[in-house]
C-alpha positions, 0 to 999 in steps of 0.5 A, a space after each residue: 473885448 479882444 485885443 487885435 493880435 500883433 506879429 512881426 514878420 521876425 517873431 518867435 512863433 512861441 513868443 507870440 503865443 506868450 504876447 497874445 496870453 499877457 494882452 488877454 491878461 492885461 484885458 481881464 485886468 483892464 479896470 484894475 490898475 493894481 493888477 495892471 501895476 502888477 503885470 507891468 513890474 513883473 515884465 520889467 522884472 523879466 526883461 531886466 532878467 533875460 538883460 542881465 543873465 542872458 543878453 549881456 553875456 551873448 554879445 560880440 566880443 570884437 569891435 567888428 562883431 559888435 559893429 555889424 550887431 548894433 547895425 542890425 539892431 538899427 537895421 530891424 527896430 532899434 533898442 528896446 526900451 521899457 518906458 515907467 510913468 513918472 509919478 508927477 504925471 500921474 499925479 498931474 493925471 489924477 488931478 485932471 480927472 478930480 478938476 473934471 469931476 468937480 465940474 461935472 
């Protein structure tokens, strides 16, 4: 199954190619939760690296420039966030699956 290519007006063409490749890798491993977890960990690691080593050091230094920057973030989609699945939620999902299997 091939995933739909997602393209935003402001995306960098090189980045879109990488995104599409990541989606192919995820599709190829869709039945292997350990490989998908590894993929998510690697994405989180690169997110952290870009944030700390490049993004934070490039932030505006004056209050006015910072205000304009934050305004631009809000106008163009907000702050990026990588959500982590909570262990408690994962356990609940597993428990529900076990109950459903036992009822079948």
